[in-house]
Backbone as JSON Lines, residues from 0, in Angstrom:
{"i":0,"aa":"M","n":[0.97,-1.24,0.24],"ca":[-0.16,0.05,-0.23],"c":[1.02,0.98,0.2]}
{"i":1,"aa":"D","n":[0.16,2.18,-0.84],"ca":[1.27,3.33,-1.05],"c":[0.99,4.56,0.03]}
{"i":2,"aa":"S","n":[2.18,4.94,0.32],"ca":[1.29,6.19,1.76],"c":[1.12,7.54,1.24]}
{"i":3,"aa":"P","n":[0.74,8.31,1.71],"ca":[-0.01,9.7,0.81],"c":[1.25,10.71,0.95]}
{"i":4,"aa":"A","n":[1.22,11.11,-0.3],"ca":[2.31,12.1,-0.68],"c":[2.53,12.71,-0.15]}
{"i":5,"aa":"I","n":[1.67,13.18,1.29],"ca":[2.63,13.91,2.56],"c":[3.53,13.34,3.07]}
{"i":6,"aa":"Y","n":[4.0,11.94,2.97],"ca":[4.77,11.34,4.14],"c":[5.86,10.72,2.92]}
{"i":7,"aa":"Q","n":[6.0,11.3,1.93],"ca":[7.13,10.77,0.7],"c":[8.46,11.49,0.5]}
{"i":8,"aa":"P","n":[9.42,11.96,0.54],"ca":[10.42,12.35,1.01],"c":[10.3,13.36,-0.48]}
{"i":9,"aa":"S","n":[11.23,14.36,0.27],"ca":[10.8,15.53,-0.84],"c":[12.52,15.59,-1.78]}
{"i":10,"aa":"L","n":[12.64,16.13,-2.87],"ca":[13.68,16.17,-3.84],"c":[14.15,17.67,-2.94]}
{"i":11,"aa":"S","n":[15.28,17.24,-3.29],"ca":[16.73,18.75,-2.56],"c":[16.79,19.5,-3.74]}
{"i":12,"aa":"H","n":[16.46,19.47,-5.37],"ca":[17.09,20.1,-6.22],"c":[16.17,21.16,-6.41]}
{"i":13,"aa":"R","n":[15.32,21.43,-6.12],"ca":[14.59,22.67,-6.47],"c":[14.15,23.48,-5.37]}
{"i":14,"aa":"F","n":[14.57,24.7,-5.27],"ca":[14.49,25.53,-4.11],"c":[15.45,26.62,-4.87]}
{"i":15,"aa":"A","n":[15.04,28.35,-4.14],"ca":[15.3,29.63,-4.02],"c":[15.47,29.96,-2.94]}
{"i":16,"aa":"A","n":[16.24,31.5,-2.98],"ca":[16.54,32.45,-2.15],"c":[15.97,33.72,-2.19]}
{"i":17,"aa":"T","n":[15.51,34.36,-1.34],"ca":[15.04,35.72,-1.39],"c":[15.76,36.3,-0.11]}
{"i":18,"aa":"F","n":[16.13,37.46,-0.58],"ca":[16.84,38.7,0.4],"c":[16.46,39.8,0.82]}
{"i":19,"aa":"W","n":[16.03,39.88,2.04],"ca":[15.69,41.12,2.5],"c":[16.6,42.48,2.72]}
{"i":20,"aa":"F","n":[17.16,43.25,2.34],"ca":[18.38,44.42,3.21],"c":[17.64,45.27,4.25]}
{"i":21,"aa":"G","n":[16.95,44.98,5.81],"ca":[15.71,45.91,6.03],"c":[15.17,45.61,5.08]}
{"i":22,"aa":"R","n":[14.03,46.5,4.9],"ca":[13.05,46.11,4.64],"c":[13.02,46.18,2.68]}
{"i":23,"aa":"M","n":[14.05,46.47,2.61],"ca":[14.45,46.68,1.01],"c":[14.51,45.06,0.09]}
{"i":24,"aa":"P","n":[13.56,44.38,-0.38],"ca":[14.45,43.31,-1.22],"c":[15.23,43.7,-2.38]}
{"i":25,"aa":"V","n":[15.86,42.59,-2.26],"ca":[17.15,42.43,-3.56],"c":[16.1,41.69,-4.3]}
{"i":26,"aa":"P","n":[16.04,43.26,-5.74],"ca":[15.48,42.54,-6.87],"c":[15.93,42.22,-7.86]}
{"i":27,"aa":"N","n":[17.21,41.99,-7.51],"ca":[17.61,40.59,-9.01],"c":[17.74,39.13,-9.01]}
{"i":28,"aa":"I","n":[16.85,38.37,-9.56],"ca":[16.21,37.14,-10.21],"c":[17.51,36.76,-9.46]}
{"i":29,"aa":"V","n":[18.67,36.7,-10.58],"ca":[19.67,35.83,-10.01],"c":[20.27,36.27,-8.52]}
{"i":30,"aa":"D","n":[20.03,36.63,-8.29],"ca":[20.11,36.73,-6.68],"c":[19.31,36.02,-5.44]}
{"i":31,"aa":"S","n":[18.85,34.73,-6.39],"ca":[17.82,34.03,-5.91],"c":[18.61,32.71,-6.46]}
{"i":32,"aa":"S","n":[19.16,32.45,-6.69],"ca":[19.27,30.96,-7.85],"c":[21.21,30.26,-7.31]}
{"i":33,"aa":"F","n":[21.05,29.11,-6.75],"ca":[22.06,28.84,-6.01],"c":[22.07,27.49,-6.72]}
{"i":34,"aa":"Q","n":[23.82,26.89,-6.37],"ca":[23.76,25.51,-7.01],"c":[23.49,24.98,-5.89]}
{"i":35,"aa":"R","n":[24.51,25.85,-4.65],"ca":[23.74,24.69,-3.3],"c":[23.77,25.58,-2.09]}
{"i":36,"aa":"I","n":[22.31,25.71,-1.49],"ca":[22.67,25.9,-0.28],"c":[22.81,24.85,0.71]}
{"i":37,"aa":"S","n":[23.31,25.57,1.7],"ca":[23.43,24.51,2.97],"c":[23.88,25.3,4.23]}
{"i":38,"aa":"G","n":[23.37,24.69,5.19],"ca":[23.58,25.05,7.21],"c":[22.35,25.3,7.74]}
{"i":39,"aa":"L","n":[21.18,24.9,7.35],"ca":[20.29,25.02,7.56],"c":[19.78,23.98,8.84]}
{"i":40,"aa":"S","n":[20.79,24.61,10.31],"ca":[20.17,23.77,10.9],"c":[20.4,24.76,12.68]}
{"i":41,"aa":"R","n":[20.3,23.81,13.57],"ca":[19.36,24.43,14.93],"c":[20.19,23.38,15.63]}
{"i":42,"aa":"E","n":[21.01,23.73,16.72],"ca":[21.36,22.85,17.74],"c":[21.13,22.97,19.37]}
{"i":43,"aa":"L","n":[21.42,22.77,20.53],"ca":[20.83,22.97,21.34],"c":[22.27,22.69,22.55]}
{"i":44,"aa":"N","n":[22.39,23.08,23.01],"ca":[23.94,23.09,23.1],"c":[24.09,22.62,25.14]}
{"i":45,"aa":"V","n":[24.07,21.52,25.41],"ca":[23.93,21.14,27.15],"c":[25.63,20.83,27.74]}
{"i":46,"aa":"S","n":[25.29,21.06,28.53],"ca":[26.35,20.69,29.8],"c":[26.08,20.01,30.86]}
{"i":47,"aa":"S","n":[26.68,19.3,30.65],"ca":[26.74,17.67,31.67],"c":[27.17,18.34,33.24]}
{"i":48,"aa":"F","n":[26.64,17.35,34.43],"ca":[27.17,17.38,35.25],"c":[26.71,16.4,36.3]}
{"i":49,"aa":"S","n":[28.21,15.54,36.59],"ca":[28.43,14.58,37.44],"c":[28.23,14.82,39.09]}
{"i":50,"aa":"E","n":[27.19,13.82,38.76],"ca":[26.78,13.91,40.84],"c":[27.53,13.2,41.2]}
{"i":51,"aa":"G","n":[27.42,14.06,42.8],"ca":[28.83,13.06,43.23],"c":[27.83,11.58,43.42]}
{"i":52,"aa":"G","n":[28.79,10.15,43.62],"ca":[28.42,8.89,43.33],"c":[27.72,8.19,43.3]}
{"i":53,"aa":"E","n":[27.37,9.16,42.69],"ca":[26.93,8.62,40.6],"c":[27.41,8.56,39.29]}
{"i":54,"aa":"N","n":[28.12,7.26,39.29],"ca":[28.85,6.85,37.93],"c":[28.29,6.55,37.03]}
{"i":55,"aa":"L","n":[27.56,6.06,36.58],"ca":[26.69,5.66,35.92],"c":[26.34,6.12,34.17]}
{"i":56,"aa":"R","n":[25.76,7.53,34.78],"ca":[24.78,8.73,33.88],"c":[25.74,10.01,34.84]}
{"i":57,"aa":"N","n":[25.17,11.23,33.34],"ca":[25.4,12.09,33.74],"c":[23.84,13.1,33.82]}
{"i":58,"aa":"Q","n":[23.83,14.07,34.43],"ca":[22.48,14.73,34.18],"c":[23.03,16.44,33.02]}
{"i":59,"aa":"Y","n":[22.33,16.36,32.29],"ca":[22.58,17.48,31.43],"c":[21.18,18.23,31.19]}
{"i":60,"aa":"F","n":[22.14,20.01,31.23],"ca":[21.16,21.07,31.63],"c":[21.42,21.69,30.0]}
{"i":61,"aa":"A","n":[19.75,22.19,29.47],"ca":[19.87,23.0,28.6],"c":[21.01,24.01,28.66]}
{"i":62,"aa":"E","n":[21.58,25.21,27.32],"ca":[21.66,26.03,27.08],"c":[21.31,27.0,26.02]}
{"i":63,"aa":"K","n":[22.35,27.22,25.76],"ca":[21.98,27.98,24.4],"c":[21.74,27.53,22.73]}
{"i":64,"aa":"I","n":[20.96,27.69,22.01],"ca":[19.88,27.51,21.25],"c":[21.81,28.31,19.62]}
{"i":65,"aa":"Q","n":[22.29,26.72,19.39],"ca":[23.39,27.59,17.85],"c":[22.72,27.34,17.21]}
{"i":66,"aa":"H","n":[22.58,27.89,16.08],"ca":[22.39,28.56,14.43],"c":[23.46,27.44,13.77]}
{"i":67,"aa":"G","n":[23.21,27.14,12.56],"ca":[24.71,27.17,11.79],"c":[25.28,28.08,11.01]}
{"i":68,"aa":"S","n":[26.05,27.63,10.14],"ca":[26.57,28.98,9.28],"c":[25.76,28.75,7.58]}
{"i":69,"aa":"L","n":[25.03,29.64,7.13],"ca":[24.28,29.33,5.63],"c":[25.37,29.5,4.64]}
{"i":70,"aa":"R","n":[25.69,28.24,4.24],"ca":[26.05,28.79,2.66],"c":[25.75,28.57,1.71]}
{"i":71,"aa":"L","n":[25.8,29.41,0.81],"ca":[25.43,29.73,-0.53],"c":[26.69,29.95,-1.5]}
{"i":72,"aa":"E","n":[26.17,28.55,-2.44],"ca":[27.07,28.35,-3.31],"c":[26.93,28.42,-5.18]}
{"i":73,"aa":"R","n":[27.26,29.21,-5.98],"ca":[27.27,29.65,-7.13],"c":[27.97,29.99,-8.1]}
{"i":74,"aa":"G","n":[27.88,29.76,-9.2],"ca":[28.95,29.52,-10.34],"c":[29.49,31.61,-9.95]}
{"i":75,"aa":"V","n":[30.65,32.15,-10.44],"ca":[31.26,33.16,-10.49],"c":[30.77,34.12,-11.53]}
{"i":76,"aa":"M","n":[30.05,35.27,-11.42],"ca":[29.92,35.81,-12.83],"c":[29.59,37.26,-11.82]}
{"i":77,"aa":"A","n":[29.42,38.05,-13.06],"ca":[29.04,39.41,-12.62],"c":[28.44,39.75,-11.22]}
{"i":78,"aa":"P","n":[29.11,41.22,-11.12],"ca":[28.66,42.02,-9.44],"c":[27.51,41.42,-9.6]}
{"i":79,"aa":"T","n":[26.37,41.21,-8.55],"ca":[24.64,41.19,-8.27],"c":[24.49,42.04,-6.92]}
{"i":80,"aa":"P","n":[23.49,42.49,-6.37],"ca":[23.26,43.42,-5.69],"c":[23.49,42.26,-4.3]}
{"i":81,"aa":"L","n":[23.22,41.17,-4.3],"ca":[23.63,40.53,-3.38],"c":[25.15,40.28,-3.11]}
{"i":82,"aa":"S","n":[25.68,39.91,-4.1],"ca":[27.46,40.08,-4.01],"c":[27.8,41.22,-3.67]}
{"i":83,"aa":"I","n":[27.42,42.79,-4.19],"ca":[28.28,43.86,-3.87],"c":[27.82,43.88,-1.99]}
{"i":84,"aa":"M","n":[26.81,43.67,-1.88],"ca":[26.04,43.47,-0.26],"c":[27.45,43.08,0.58]}
{"i":85,"aa":"F","n":[27.95,41.42,0.25],"ca":[29.27,40.66,0.82],"c":[30.07,41.73,1.0]}
{"i":86,"aa":"N","n":[30.35,42.32,-0.17],"ca":[31.9,42.91,-0.3],"c":[31.68,43.89,0.53]}
{"i":87,"aa":"A","n":[31.14,44.76,0.5],"ca":[31.07,45.79,0.83],"c":[31.06,45.63,2.68]}
{"i":88,"aa":"Q","n":[30.33,44.1,2.65],"ca":[30.44,44.06,4.41],"c":[31.67,43.43,4.53]}
{"i":89,"aa":"L","n":[32.77,42.78,3.71],"ca":[33.47,42.06,4.27],"c":[34.8,43.37,3.73]}
{"i":90,"aa":"L","n":[34.63,44.16,3.12],"ca":[35.6,45.19,3.14],"c":[36.3,46.06,4.32]}
{"i":91,"aa":"S","n":[34.69,46.98,4.61],"ca":[34.67,47.78,5.26],"c":[34.71,47.55,6.52]}
{"i":92,"aa":"G","n":[33.13,46.38,6.79],"ca":[33.46,46.08,8.41],"c":[32.18,46.88,9.07]}
{"i":93,"aa":"K","n":[31.53,47.19,8.24],"ca":[30.32,48.36,8.66],"c":[29.53,47.24,8.73]}
{"i":94,"aa":"V","n":[28.17,46.65,9.84],"ca":[27.58,45.6,10.2],"c":[26.55,45.92,9.79]}
{"i":95,"aa":"M","n":[26.03,45.1,8.54],"ca":[24.65,45.08,7.43],"c":[24.04,43.49,7.73]}
{"i":96,"aa":"Y","n":[22.98,43.83,8.01],"ca":[22.48,42.46,8.58],"c":[20.9,42.0,7.24]}
{"i":97,"aa":"L","n":[20.84,40.98,7.09],"ca":[19.76,40.5,6.15],"c":[18.4,40.0,6.58]}
{"i":98,"aa":"D","n":[17.74,39.68,6.08],"ca":[16.55,38.61,6.28],"c":[17.0,37.83,4.9]}
{"i":99,"aa":"A","n":[16.23,36.33,5.0],"ca":[16.23,35.58,4.04],"c":[15.06,34.41,4.02]}
{"i":100,"aa":"V","n":[14.52,33.63,2.57],"ca":[13.27,33.28,2.95],"c":[14.29,31.3,1.85]}
{"i":101,"aa":"I","n":[14.47,31.02,2.26],"ca":[14.64,29.26,1.44],"c":[13.78,28.9,1.17]}
{"i":102,"aa":"T","n":[12.53,28.81,-0.12],"ca":[12.37,28.03,-0.1],"c":[12.06,26.5,-1.37]}
{"i":103,"aa":"L","n":[11.71,25.45,-0.71],"ca":[12.09,24.47,-1.49],"c":[10.91,23.62,-2.08]}
{"i":104,"aa":"F","n":[10.77,23.47,-3.22],"ca":[9.77,23.73,-4.19],"c":[9.27,22.25,-4.94]}
{"i":105,"aa":"D","n":[8.08,22.02,-5.35],"ca":[7.37,20.33,-5.71],"c":[7.78,20.48,-7.46]}
{"i":106,"aa":"I","n":[7.56,19.92,-7.91],"ca":[7.96,19.85,-9.27],"c":[6.66,20.14,-10.0]}
{"i":107,"aa":"D","n":[5.56,20.64,-9.48],"ca":[5.07,21.82,-9.91],"c":[5.16,23.41,-9.67]}
{"i":108,"aa":"D","n":[6.32,23.3,-9.15],"ca":[7.0,24.48,-8.42],"c":[5.84,25.65,-7.44]}
{"i":109,"aa":"L","n":[5.34,24.73,-6.74],"ca":[4.67,25.09,-5.86],"c":[5.42,24.84,-4.45]}
{"i":110,"aa":"P","n":[5.86,25.99,-3.45],"ca":[6.46,25.73,-2.39],"c":[5.75,24.78,-1.09]}
{"i":111,"aa":"L","n":[6.74,23.83,-0.89],"ca":[7.03,22.23,-0.24],"c":[6.92,23.23,1.28]}
{"i":112,"aa":"A","n":[7.9,23.47,1.58],"ca":[8.92,24.5,2.79],"c":[9.2,25.72,2.45]}
{"i":113,"aa":"N","n":[9.71,26.16,4.23],"ca":[10.26,27.49,3.63],"c":[11.01,27.48,4.96]}
{"i":114,"aa":"W","n":[12.14,28.41,5.16],"ca":[12.73,28.21,6.27],"c":[13.06,30.06,6.05]}
{"i":115,"aa":"L","n":[12.41,30.41,7.1],"ca":[13.12,32.17,7.72],"c":[14.3,32.13,8.97]}
{"i":116,"aa":"I","n":[15.63,32.88,7.78],"ca":[16.88,33.12,8.72],"c":[16.56,35.03,8.87]}
{"i":117,"aa":"T","n":[16.19,34.94,10.04],"ca":[16.59,36.4,10.26],"c":[18.21,37.07,10.96]}
{"i":118,"aa":"R","n":[18.47,38.16,10.46],"ca":[19.4,39.13,11.24],"c":[21.01,38.13,10.7]}
{"i":119,"aa":"A","n":[20.97,38.15,9.5],"ca":[21.92,37.12,8.44],"c":[23.05,37.63,8.45]}
{"i":120,"aa":"L","n":[24.35,37.86,9.02],"ca":[25.9,38.67,9.04],"c":[26.52,38.08,8.02]}
{"i":121,"aa":"P","n":[26.84,38.68,6.99],"ca":[28.06,37.99,6.01],"c":[29.5,38.06,6.88]}
{"i":122,"aa":"V","n":[29.53,36.91,6.8],"ca":[30.91,37.07,8.24],"c":[31.99,35.68,6.17]}
{"i":123,"aa":"R","n":[32.31,35.48,5.36],"ca":[32.75,34.91,4.51],"c":[32.81,34.75,3.54]}
{"i":124,"aa":"W","n":[33.58,34.72,2.06],"ca":[33.4,34.42,1.1],"c":[35.07,33.88,-0.05]}
{"i":125,"aa":"Q","n":[34.52,32.9,-0.19],"ca":[35.84,32.02,-0.82],"c":[35.1,31.63,-2.07]}
{"i":126,"aa":"T","n":[36.06,31.89,-3.31],"ca":[36.13,31.32,-4.5],"c":[36.72,29.79,-4.29]}
{"i":127,"aa":"G","n":[36.66,29.34,-5.47],"ca":[37.08,27.78,-5.07],"c":[38.58,27.92,-6.15]}
{"i":128,"aa":"D","n":[39.04,26.86,-6.36],"ca":[40.51,26.56,-6.84],"c":[40.77,27.3,-8.25]}
{"i":129,"aa":"L","n":[41.39,27.66,-8.87],"ca":[41.65,28.53,-10.29],"c":[42.66,26.81,-10.56]}
{"i":130,"aa":"D","n":[41.76,26.05,-11.59],"ca":[43.32,25.21,-11.95],"c":[42.99,24.87,-13.42]}
{"i":131,"aa":"A","n":[43.96,25.35,-13.63],"ca":[44.33,24.68,-15.64],"c":[43.62,23.17,-15.8]}
{"i":132,"aa":"N","n":[44.21,22.55,-14.52],"ca":[43.64,21.16,-15.47],"c":[41.93,20.39,-15.47]}
{"i":133,"aa":"S","n":[41.57,21.38,-14.86],"ca":[39.88,21.17,-14.59],"c":[39.15,22.31,-15.68]}
{"i":134,"aa":"N","n":[37.9,21.45,-16.16],"ca":[37.29,22.86,-17.2],"c":[35.3,22.07,-16.22]}
{"i":135,"aa":"R","n":[35.89,22.38,-14.86],"ca":[34.41,22.47,-14.07],"c":[34.51,24.23,-14.05]}
{"i":136,"aa":"V","n":[32.69,24.25,-13.22],"ca":[32.54,25.79,-13.12],"c":[33.06,26.47,-12.03]}
{"i":137,"aa":"L","n":[33.74,27.81,-11.29],"ca":[34.67,27.79,-10.89],"c":[33.47,28.56,-9.82]}
{"i":138,"aa":"I","n":[33.57,28.17,-8.44],"ca":[32.33,28.49,-7.25],"c":[32.63,29.02,-6.54]}
{"i":139,"aa":"N","n":[32.0,30.33,-6.2],"ca":[32.31,31.31,-4.91],"c":[31.15,30.56,-4.35]}
{"i":140,"aa":"T","n":[31.51,31.02,-2.79],"ca":[30.91,29.96,-1.63],"c":[30.74,31.47,-1.39]}
{"i":141,"aa":"M","n":[29.47,31.68,-0.32],"ca":[29.18,33.3,0.49],"c":[28.53,32.77,1.65]}
{"i":142,"aa":"E","n":[28.98,32.99,2.86],"ca":[28.91,32.19,4.04],"c":[28.33,33.17,4.84]}
{"i":143,"aa":"L","n":[26.92,33.08,5.44],"ca":[26.53,34.1,6.72],"c":[26.3,33.38,8.02]}
{"i":144,"aa":"R","n":[26.49,33.93,9.06],"ca":[25.51,33.72,10.76],"c":[24.33,34.39,10.77]}
{"i":145,"aa":"Y","n":[23.63,33.49,11.24],"ca":[22.49,34.14,12.17],"c":[21.88,33.46,12.38]}
{"i":146,"aa":"Q","n":[21.07,34.61,13.48],"ca":[20.54,34.71,14.51],"c":[19.6,33.43,14.8]}
{"i":147,"aa":"E","n":[18.44,33.48,13.9],"ca":[17.26,32.14,14.42],"c":[16.92,31.7,12.89]}
{"i":148,"aa":"M","n":[16.39,30.7,13.17],"ca":[15.82,29.99,11.93],"c":[14.75,29.7,11.67]}
{"i":149,"aa":"I","n":[13.52,30.04,11.12],"ca":[12.02,29.33,11.53],"c":[11.83,28.48,10.56]}
{"i":150,"aa":"P","n":[11.38,27.95,10.5],"ca":[10.62,26.92,9.71],"c":[9.53,27.65,9.11]}
{"i":151,"aa":"L","n":[8.59,28.05,8.36],"ca":[7.37,28.66,7.87],"c":[6.32,27.58,7.48]}
{"i":152,"aa":"G","n":[6.62,26.8,6.34],"ca":[6.09,25.44,6.06],"c":[6.36,24.37,5.76]}
{"i":153,"aa":"I","n":[5.13,23.47,5.31],"ca":[5.68,22.18,5.61],"c":[4.82,21.83,4.39]}
{"i":154,"aa":"K","n":[5.13,20.68,3.94],"ca":[4.7,19.47,2.96],"c":[3.24,19.67,3.02]}
{"i":155,"aa":"L","n":[2.73,19.84,1.98],"ca":[1.04,19.62,2.79],"c":[0.02,18.52,2.03]}
């Protein structure tokens, strides 16, 4: 017996990112397209406590929630509003936060899931290796540290 579509795993290759600087959306459609987006994660840090006389187990106490680094990968191309903002942040040191929504789409281009990333700070820009023996696309990786990741929707 087949399980309903809601319980079928989603493919990970149909996605887009939308960015805002303050209340201004990034107007360039190229800034929503990436080869890979990774780092959507959240982890509860805990500290362990060993009670005197208790040798078999520890007690764990919740601390802060830590979020991952959002990594956006795409081919090297002409400057876009997002890449200009990244460059300004990393050259000037002036703190500029942005928000993002990462959307996963189904085969009909309907949203399956969304993740809201808030107060993201550009922290790293890396260009792949220049290699005369390779015929691959040169990849830029932009990395953001974010304050919160909020799942906005689920597959229906």
